[in-house]
C-alpha positions in Angstrom: 5.9 14.2 -8.9 3.5 14.0 -11.8 2.1 16.1 -14.5 -1.5 15.6 -15.7 -2.1 16.1 -19.5 -5.5 16.5 -21.2 -5.3 14.6 -24.4 -7.9 13.2 -26.8 -10.7 13.5 -24.3 -8.8 11.8 -21.5 -6.3 12.6 -18.8 -2.8 11.1 -19.1 -0.3 11.1 -16.2 3.4 11.5 -16.6 5.9 11.2 -13.8 6.1 9.2 -10.6 4.2 8.6 -7.4 6.0 7.0 -4.4 4.0 4.7 -2.1 6.9 3.6 0.1 7.3 -0.2 0.4 4.5 -0.7 -2.2 6.8 0.9 -4.8 7.0 3.8 -7.2 4.4 4.0 -9.9 5.4 5.6 -13.2 3.6 7.2 -16.1 0.8 4.9 -17.5 0.8 2.8 -14.2 -1.0 5.8 -12.8 -4.6 6.1 -13.9 -7.5 8.5 -13.6 -10.4 6.4 -14.6 -13.3 8.9 -14.0 -14.6 11.2 -16.7 -13.9 14.9 -16.9 -17.3 15.8 -15.4 -16.9 13.2 -12.6 -13.5 14.7 -11.7 -15.0 18.2 -11.6 -17.4 16.8 -8.9 -14.6 15.4 -6.7 -14.9 17.0 -3.2 -11.4 18.4 -3.5 -12.3 20.1 -6.8 -15.7 21.5 -6.0 -14.1 24.4 -4.1 -12.3 25.7 -7.2 -14.2 28.8 -8.6 -16.1 28.1 -11.8 -14.9 24.5 -11.8 -17.7 23.5 -14.2 -16.5 26.0 -16.8 -12.8 25.4 -16.6 -11.1 24.1 -19.8 -9.8 20.6 -19.7 -6.3 21.9 -19.8 -6.7 24.1 -16.8 -8.4 21.3 -14.9 -5.4 19.2 -15.7 -3.3 21.8 -14.0 -5.3 21.7 -10.9 -5.2 17.9 -10.9 -1.4 18.1 -11.2 -1.2 20.2 -8.1 -3.7 18.1 -6.2 -1.9 14.7 -7.0 1.5 16.1 -6.0 0.0 17.4 -2.7 -1.5 14.0 -2.2 2.0 12.4 -2.7 3.4 14.8 0.0 0.6 13.7 2.3 1.5 10.1 1.6 5.2 10.7 2.4 4.2 12.4 5.6 2.4 9.3 6.6 4.6 6.7 5.0 5.3 4.7 8.2 1.6 4.1 8.6 1.3 2.9 5.0 4.3 0.7 5.2 3.2 -0.8 8.5 -0.3 -1.4 7.1 1.1 -3.3 4.1 3.3 -5.6 6.2 0.6 -6.2 8.8 -1.9 -7.2 6.2 0.6 -9.4 4.4 1.6 -11.1 7.7 -2.0 -12.1 8.4 -2.3 -13.5 4.9 0.8 -15.5 5.5 -0.3 -16.7 8.9 -3.9 -17.5 8.0 -2.9 -19.2 4.7 0.0 -21.1 6.2 2.2 -19.7 3.4 5.4 -21.8 3.2 7.8 -19.0 2.4 10.7 -21.3 3.4 10.4 -22.9 0.0 11.9 -19.7 -1.4 15.4 -19.5 0.0 15.6 -15.8 -0.7 12.7 -15.1 1.7 14.5 -16.9 4.6 17.3 -16.2 7.0 18.8 -19.7 6.8 20.6 -19.7 10.1 17.4 -18.9 12.0 15.2 -21.4 10.2 14.1 -24.6 12.1 15.7 -27.8 10.8 12.3 -29.0 9.6 10.1 -25.9 9.1 6.4 -26.4 9.2 3.4 -24.3 10.1 3.5 -25.5 13.7 7.0 -24.3 14.4 6.9 -21.1 12.4 3.4 -19.5 12.7 1.9 -20.9 15.9 4.1 -19.0 18.3 4.1 -15.9 16.1 0.3 -15.9 15.9 0.1 -16.0 19.7 2.6 -13.2 20.0 0.6 -11.1 17.5 -2.6 -11.6 19.5 -0.8 -10.6 22.7 0.6 -7.6 21.0 -2.8 -6.5 19.9 -4.4 -7.1 23.3 -1.7 -4.9 24.9 -2.7 -1.9 22.8 -5.0 0.8 24.2 -8.6 0.2 23.0 -8.5 3.0 20.5 -5.3 1.6 18.9 -6.9 -1.7 18.2 -9.3 0.0 15.9 -6.6 2.0 14.2 -3.8 -0.6 14.1 -1.9 1.1 11.3 -1.2 4.4 13.0 2.4 5.7 13.4 2.6 4.2 16.9 3.1 1.5 17.9 5.8 0.2 15.5 4.2 -2.8 13.8 7.2 -3.4 11.5 9.5 -3.7 14.5 7.2 -6.2 16.1 7.0 -8.3 13.0 10.7 -8.3 12.5 11.2 -9.5 16.1 8.4 -12.0 16.1 9.3 -13.6 12.7 13.1 -13.2 12.5 13.6 -16.2 10.1 11.6 -14.4 7.4 13.8 -12.1 5.2 11.8 -8.9 5.5 14.4 -6.8 3.6 14.5 -9.1 0.6 10.7 -9.1 0.4 10.4 -5.4 0.7 13.1 -4.8 -1.9 11.4 -7.2 -4.3 8.0 -5.6 -4.3 6.8 -4.5 -7.8 4.4 -1.7 -8.2 1.8 -2.6 -10.8 -0.9 0.1 -11.0 -2.3 3.0 -9.1 -5.7 4.5 -9.5 -6.8 7.9 -8.2 -10.4 8.7 -7.6 -11.0 11.9 -5.5 -9.8 11.4 -1.9 -9.3 7.7 -2.5 -6.5 5.8 -4.1 -6.1 2.1 -5.0 -3.0 0.2 -5.7 -1.9 -3.2 -6.9 1.5 -4.8 -6.2 3.3 -8.2 -6.2 6.5 -9.6 -4.7 9.4 -10.4 -7.0 9.4 -14.1 -6.2 6.5 -15.3 -8.3 3.8 -14.1 -5.8 4.9 -16.2 -2.8 3.4 -13.8 -0.3 2.1 -10.9 -2.4 0.3 -11.8 -5.6 -1.6 -8.9 -7.3 -2.3 -7.6 -3.8 -4.9 -4.9 -4.1 -5.9 -2.2 -1.5 -7.8 1.0 -1.3 -6.6 3.8 0.9 -9.2 6.3 2.2 -8.9 10.0 2.8 -7.0 9.3 6.0 -4.7 6.9 4.1 -5.9 3.9 6.1 -6.5 0.5 4.5 -10.2 -0.1 3.5 -10.3 -2.9 1.0 -7.3 -5.3 1.2 -7.2 -8.4 -1.1 -4.3 -10.7 -1.8 -4.0 -13.8 -4.2 
């Protein structure tokens, strides 16, 4: 949970915001970059009576409530957000041919081929991923990060030689920016950016990915 403080013409955030596998953001990692007047014009704020005349301190109180409610919404949809992160990361690994096997901590050694290479790691997984997507109902293909089906379970089964737990446990939250109904985050893995390097994404009002970038 957070507390928003009006201070020296700006809003400062204290506390934490949990984004699941992406990590927990703390204090000055959480930013409100828009001005007081712009925040008063957020859709979620316009319904507050006399919003234009509220003192900055009272506005900070409403923002505190709103951000904590947003975190609750995130937690209620955390499976969707976690799946979306892993799915986006997997396609970066596959498309870029990332040689994660050069980082022993990211492998399950007993399941690695004797001479790992793109052809005997990704080719089969890529085909399985396409078959998996083709098996989904048409509406699911457009909304691949919904709670069902279980994308994480598919990825763990399709790429068992990759140490998913070590990767997830290593992720470092870097910064979180809140702008009305949208939030953006940046994170990296703890192995020097082998698979996540300043990964950036924007989540829309429905908490679905809208602007993924990595590396």
